[in-house]
Every structure is written in structure tokens, then in C-alpha cells.
N, C-alpha and C positions, 0 to 999 in steps of 0.2 A: 608354546601355544601359538597357533597361527592367528594373525590378526585378520579377521574375515568380516568385520563389521565397520560401519562408519556412523558417525554421530552428527545429526543435524540439529541445530539449535535455532529457535525463533524467539527473539525478544520483541514482542509486539507491544502495543499500547497498554494492554490490560493484563498480560501474563507472559511468563517465560515458559517455553515448551522445549523439551529435548526428546529426541527419538533416535534409537539405534536401528539401522537397517542393514540387511545384507545386500549383495550386489544384484540380487533379483528384485530388490525393492520390498522385501518382506520385513514387516515390523517385528523386532525382537523385544524391545522394552521402551517404555516412555515415562517421562516425569513432567510435572507441571508445578508452577508456583504463581500466585497472583501478584499483580502490580497495582499500586494505588495511583490515582491521578489527582493532582492538586489543581484547584481553580482559585487562585488567590485574588482575582479581580475579574470583572467582565472581559471576555475575549482572551484570557490568559490561561494557558495550560502548561503545567510544569511537573517534572519528576526529579527526584534526587538520583543522580547517576549511581550512587552507591547502592541504591535499591535495585538497579539493574543487575549488579554483580551478585547481590544477595539472592535475588530470584533465580539467576542462572545457576548458582551453586546448589540451590535447593532442587531445581528441576533436573540438573545433571546427576545429582546424588540419587535421585529416584531411578535413573538408568543404571548407574554403576552398582547399585544395590541388587539389581536384577540380573546383570550380565557381568562376566569377568572383564574388568577394564583392559586387561591385556589383549582382548579380542578387538578393541577399537583401534583401527589403523590410522584414523585421523578424524578431525572434526572441522566443521565450518559453521558460520553464523549468518542467519537471516535476521532482519530487524526492521523496526519501524523507520520509515524514511523521513528525511528532511530534519528530523530532530537532531539537536547537537548539544554538546557540553562545552563549558569553558574551563580549561584546566590551567592551574598555575604552574610555575617551574618545577614544583615537587610532584606534579601529576595528579594533584587533588582538585576537586571541583571548587571553583570560586563562587558559584551561585547555582541554583537549580537549573536543570536543562530546560530549554524551550522546545516544546513539542510541535509537530507538524500542524496540529490544530490551532496553535497559538496565533491570534490575529492582531497582536499589539503593534505590528510594524506596518499595518495597512496605510498609515499616514505618510510613510516614507517611500511608497511606491512611485508617486509622481516624480519626486526628485531623482530617483534611480533611473526612471525612464528618460528624464531630461538628460541625465549624465551619460548613460550608456546607449540609449535608443532601443526601442522595442525590437526592431528587426535585428540589431546587432546582438542583443541579449539572447534572442531565439537562435540565431546562427551559431553562437558560441556554445551555449548551454543546452539548447533544445527546449528551453523553458520560456514561458511568458512571465510578465511581471505579476507576481502573486505573493500573498503574505506567507504562504506555507514554507518555502525553502529558507535556508539559513541566510542567504545573501541580504535580504532586507532586515532581518533581525540583528545581524551583526552590525549593520549600519545604524539600527535603532540603538544598540548598545553604545556605539561611538557617541551618539547624541545624548542619550538619557542616563547611561551608566558608564561615563568615560573612564573611570578608574578601573572598572572591571575589564573594559575593552583594552586598556593599556596593559594591565597585569596578566592578561590571558596569554600564556605561552603557546597553547594549542587549542584551536577550535576543532573539536573532533566529533564525528558521527558515532552512532551507538556501537557499531562494530569495532571501530578503533579503540573506544574506551574499554570494551570487553576484552579485546586482544591484548591491550596493555595489562589488564588484570590477569590474564592467563599466561602471558609470556614475558612481561616486563617491558615491552616496547609497543607503542601505539602505531599500528599499521592498518591499512584498510584495502578495499578493492575499488576498481573502477565503478562497479555497480552500486557501491555505497557512497562514493564521492559525488557521483553524477547528480543525485537528487538535490544536493545542496545549492545548485545553480551557481557554483563557483568553478566548475569543471568544464574544460574544453572537450566536448564529447567526440570531436573529430580527431584531435591530436592525442586524446587520452592523457591529459595532464591538467594540473591546476592552471587556470587562466590568470595571468598577471593583471590583465585588464579588468576582469570581474572582481578579483581580490582587491584591487585598488579602489573600486567603487564602494567596497565595504570597509575601507581603511586599514587593510592588512596586506601582508605579503605571503606568497605561497609557502614560505618556510614556517608559517604558523599553522599549517595544516598537515595532517599525517601523510606519510608516503602511501601512494595508491598503486596497487598492482593488479594484474588481470585476475578474474575469478579462477579459483583453483590453484593459484600460486602459493608457495609456502610463506607464511607470515611469522613463523616462529614455532616454539615448542612449549608445551605445558611445563611451568616451573614447579619446583618442589612445593612452594607455598600454595600454588593453585591446585596441585594434585591433592594436597591435604584437605583443601576446602571443598573439593568436588568429588573426590574418590577416583579421579582419572589417574592413569599411569603417568608418572613424570616422564617427560620427553615425547608425549603424544603430539604428533604434528598438528598444527593449526593452519588450515588452508583458507584462502580468501573466499568469502561468500558474497553477500550483496543485500540490497534492499528487499523487503518482503514481497513487494509486487512482482519484481522480476524473478525472484526465487520461486514464488508460487507458479508463475508461468512455466519455469523450467521444470517444476515438479510434476506438471501434467504434460510435459513434452510439447509445449506450444512454440516450436522452433520452425514452423512452416507458416507462411502467410495465410493459408486457408484454415489453419487450426489456431484459434485464439483462446486465450484464457479469460475467464469471467469470475472475478472474486466477489462474491456476494457477502461481504463482511461489514464491519463498521462503516467503511466507505465501500462504494461499488466501483470496481476498477476492471476495465478490460484492456488487453494489450494484444497487438498484432505484430508479428515479426516482420522486419524489413532489412534487407541487406545493406541499404543505404540510410543515412540519417535524414529522412524526409522531414520537412518543416512546414507547419501550417498552424494557424490559431485554433483549428478544430481539435488538436491533440497536443500532447507534450511528447518529446522524443527522449527516450532513455537508452542507455547502453544495455545490450543483452547480457543476461546472466551467463551465457555460454562463453562470453569474451569475444565473440564475433557477431557483428551485425548490431541491430538496434531494435527497439520496441516502440511502436507508435501507440501511445497509451491515453485512454480516457479515464478521468477520475471524478467521481461525484462524492463529496465528503459525507453526505447524509444518505447512507444506504440502510443497513440494519440499525444504525444510530437513529434514523427517523422512525423505523418500525418500533424500536425499543421505547422511544419517546412517546409514541402513541399508545402502545400497550401498557407500559408501566405508569406513566404519568397522567394519561387521559382516561384509560379504562380500568386501571388497577389490576391488570392481568400480568402475571408472571410468565414470560415467554417459555419458561421451563415447565410450565403446567400443561402437560400433554392433553388432558381432557378439555381444558379451557381453550387451548389453541385449536384443537380439532373442531370445536363448535364454531369458533370465529371463522376459521378457514372454510368450513362448510357453508356458512352464511355468504361469505364473499364469493366462493366458487359457484354458487347458485345464480349469481347475477351475470348479466350479459356484459360484453365489452363496453366501457364507458360508464360503468357504475351508476346507471340510472341518471346520467346527466352531470356527473361530477368529473372535474379535471383538476389534478393537483400538480403544482410546480414544486419540485423537491429540493429547493435551495435553502434549507434550514441553516446551513453553515456557509452561505455565499455560493457563488458559482465559479468553478474552475473552467475548463474548456466546455463549450467553445466560446463563452462570453467573457471570461476572466473579469468578473465583476464582484469585488468583495462586498458591495452593498446590496447585492441580490438577496432576496429572502423568499421564504416559502409562501404559497398561496393555495387556497382551495376555492374553485369557482363552481357555482351552480347549486349551492346548498339550498334545500327546502326542508319543510317539516316532514317530508316523506322519507328522508334519508336517515338511515341508522348506522350503527357501528360497522356492519358488514360492508355497506357502501363506501364509507370512508377508508376502511382498511384496504378494500380492493382498489380504490382510487390511489392510495399511497403506493401500492405495488405497481399499478399502471403508470404512475408518474415516473417512478424510477426506471421502468422498462422503456417508456417512450423516450426518456433522455438517452438511453443507450441506442435506441433506434435512430434518433436524431443524429448523433455523432457518427454512427455507422454509415448513414446516408452521406454525410459530409466527407467521410473517408473514401467512399466509393467515388464521389464526384471529384475530389481533389487528388487522389492517388490511385484510382482505379482498383482499389482493394475489394476483393470479394471473399468474405469469410464464409466457409461452408459449415463450420461447427464451432461452438463454444464449449470448452471444457470448464464446467462450473464447479467451484469450490467455495468454501466459506459457510458460515452458520446457516443462513436462510436458504442455501442451496439444497438443504434437506427437505424443503417444502415443495410438494408437487405443484401447489398453486403458483408459487413464485416462479418455478421453472417453466410451467406451461405458459404463463403470461409473458415471460421473457421470450420464449420461442415464437409465440403468436405476434408479439409486437415488433420483434426484429426481423422475423422471417428466417431465422437461423436455428438449426437444430441445437438443442441444449443437451449435452452429455453430462450427467451428474457423475463426477469422479468418485471412485472408491477411496481416493486419497483424502484422509481426514485433515492431516496437517501438511498441506502442499508446500508451504514455505520450508518446513523442516526437511521434507523430502528433497526439495530443490537444493538446500544447503548440503544435504548428504550426498547428492550427486556431484557437487563441486568437490567435496571431500574424497569421494571415490576416485575421481579423476586425478586429483592432486596427490593422493596417497598411492597411486599406481594400481588400483584395483579395477580401473576402467581406462581404456585407451584415450578417451577424451570426454569432455563434459557432454557432448552430443551423444556419444556412445552410452554413457551412463544414463542419460535421459531415456533413451530407447529401451535399455535393459530394465530400468527400475520403475518406470511409470506404471501406475495402476490402470486397471480397465474401468470402463463405465458401468455403473450399477443400474442406470436407467437412461433412456434417451427420450426426449420430448421433441416431437416434430411439430412444426407449425400447422395448425388447422386452417384449411383454405378459407372457410367462411369467417372465422374470427380474424384471420390475417387481413382480410379485406376491410373489416370494420376498423381494425387498428390503423391501417394505412390511412383511412379517412380521418380518424381521430388525430393522427400525427400531424395532419394539415392544420388542425386547430391548435394543437400543442406547440407547433413551430412558431405560431404568432403570439403565444401567450407571454413569453418573456419580453419581446420587443414592445408589446402593448403596455406592459406593467413597469418596465425598467425606469421610466422617468418618475413615476409615482414612488417607486422603491427608493430611488436616490433622494427624493424630497423627504421621504419618511425617515431615512437614515440621517439626513442633515438635521431634521427636527429633533430626533432622539439625542444627537450629540450636542445640541445647542444648550 
């Protein structure tokens, strides 16, 4: 039987997803399994790495039950970025994995900046000092859990852990190593200087190879657990952000990806690793070039917080959501004088302030739930507009279109506000699981079904199901509102720092 399919796997924060595609990007089978998230203390987010493997097995089994595993020419993995596991000499976890959302290391950022230097950290890793990557958390382990730090034989990203479970050897890709802030993105290797700041050496990290490179083959034990054919090639994938961008073929500076998920992330391709505090610089999932990326931790996470915890509305309730969105859509830009700062989980670019928090300005007794919901969407959209303006000024970048993916991309209101606020057309992609598709593109190239990752992206990307163009009148209003929004964080930052200090006292 001819192997004519590739398998893309996405191990995200809340679920494992697997999907089999052909080389035209048509979906043939899919599987899914939920993942739980532990919050053992304030600012701490953890998962058991063994749950990643169990969820992957369940999701992949859903695919292999629907298609002959002999048809799968290869597989590749996308995954939640910055998250890492601590493995002992036997390859087993020594403690729960610390997730990208985990903020326990914020107190170590100052010492790291003093040791490395902010400019040097950005020049090597493309990242600013932030609590998300593994670098400050491994430094936290050295201080707070020194025995775990000492006994850890391998600090590995999600892909490396799953590749070990599939093949018996922990290996990863440039696009997975890069988000940990321990990787020299110019030289494409682990940085001895950055590793030293975390108290480790590069030999305690997995081997990192280009996206699409062979990492090993599915073992007999993994085949039995997943239903895959023993010997199926495992090809290097990458972090879910870069993989989602690849899945919509955002490999041209004028076509950017916009992931409207738990976090809101947009990325613009760059042939060179341009550096600026307004963004973080990532390696491209194609293995060539870079991605200038903006990330707001509270995207759909913020929407979910408001809907579930404040309104008691289930986002899956179609009738309730239609009513709320109709209320919000009937309002003009500015939500009747409300302006929301969407930093519920701190601020990444452009401010890099872990003490930043959310705020709603302008509330009166005339405002209702529709006003607040629209202000929430507008706050997220204005943040994207702010960073896009900074990119235009610092790098001369002119984005012509956003390919939108992620849960709230299904909302016409979210897409329309995004278009009006940024001045960029929003194309809603038909690709439901963009990270899975991006991983499948890496697998197609690595397994020899496509000449290159770029060729796979052209052949397999889906089309747009709808396009939202900026409305000139609303665009003018949002441009005026952006002038106020731009001043909101600078005016509040001092108060937020004082409030944070008061809370910790």
C-alpha cells in the first residue's frame, strides 16, 4: 500500500489533536484528547508530562482507527511553547512540567538581566526578559529546588519528550528549542552563555535539528500504544505558533498569521532576525528565516473569563453567544466610552512588564454586558494595532492581510473589529487545526512527499472562508481611539507596580 498521508499532531495547553492529511491538504481523519491543567499555587501552572503521552496516544488512536496506518508516510509534532519537563537519567519526569503561563520565576528576571544584559539576551535568543521561557524557570529551580536541578539529566521541550516516547530518543527542532530562550537563533544551536545563566550546560538539552529533519522512527512499543505502523518516520516539527503560521502559508512578509486562541499571537516573516522590544524574534517553521511575533497572553482566555466567570455564559452555547454578540455589534467603536487594557496575565511585548494587569476605564451605570464584551474585543484588537504600528516604524513592515485561525476567529464580530482596528484585511482560514496542518507540512517535506516545507505550504494550505475588510469610517474612529489606548499603559504602569508590591507584601 502506498503511503500517501502525513500525520500532524498538536499537543496544546488543553488538548492533544492529531490529523491525517494528504498532500493537497485535505483532511482524512482526526482525533482529540483533553489535557488537564494543575494550578497548585498562585501564578503556578503545571502538567504531568506522562499525561502528554497518554493524550497523544488517545488522539492518534482516533486517526489510526479511521485510516490504515500503512498510509501514513510520516508524522510531525507541534506543541505548546516554552513549556519544559525535567527528566532524570532514566528518562522519567522528576517533577511536573512548568508551563508557559507559569509566573513563579518573575522574581529571578532582574538577576538574569544583570548577569546577561537585556540587549545581549535579545541578540542571542531573540527574546526579552520574561517569565514565560524556560531560562528563568531553570534558574528558579537552581535556587528553590536545587536537588531537582542537580538530578535533571535533560531539560526538554514538549516535542523532545514526545519524540522520546515515540522513538526512544529525545530530539527536537530549532523551532521548538528557540522559545526556551536558551537557543542562539543566529547560529541555530544551544547557547553556552545562556545555558550558563541557568546553571546548566548544553549537553543537558536535547539535540536540535531543522524542521522536517528525521528524528527517529516509531518503536514497537509506541506502535502498540498508538496504532501507528512500527518504523513510521518521525520528522522535526516545532512550536505551535510557528506551526500555525506555516499551516496558513504565512511565509511572506505581507501575509501574517493571527492566532485568536487562548493567547492572541500574530507573526510576520522576516528573512533576517530583526530585533526590537516591540516583538520577539522566532525561528521560522520552514527552517529558513525568522518570524517577528507579538504575543498577548490573555486573548480568548480573557473572553472565557468574562463569559464563564462573570456572566455565567458557556461560550459553546450558540444562542447565548449570538445574543451577546448582537448586543456588542450594535454598539459604535469605543463601546460607549469604555476602554479596556487586556493585560490580565501581565504584558509581553512591547512593554515586557510582568506586573502589568488589566483595567477597564470609563464605566458608568449606562453600560451593560454588551458594552463590556465589545470593549474586551476592542482592547485585544487595539493591542494588535499598537504593535503593528511599532513594527511599521521600526522595521518598515507593511502587512496586507492576516490569515486568522483559532477559536474566536469563528466570530464575525471579532474578525470585523480586528480588521477595523488594525486597518488590515482579515482572512478567516478554513483550516481548523492550523498547527496540526503546519506539522503535517513538515512531515510531508521530511517524508519526501513534497520538495520542501515551502512547497508543502503552498500545496496544502486551505483557502479563506470569509474576508473582512476595514470599514473606512470605523477605521478612522479606531485610529483616534488608538491614540488614547497608546497612553493607557504608561499612565497606569506606576499604579500597577505599586499595587503588585502591595499584594506581595
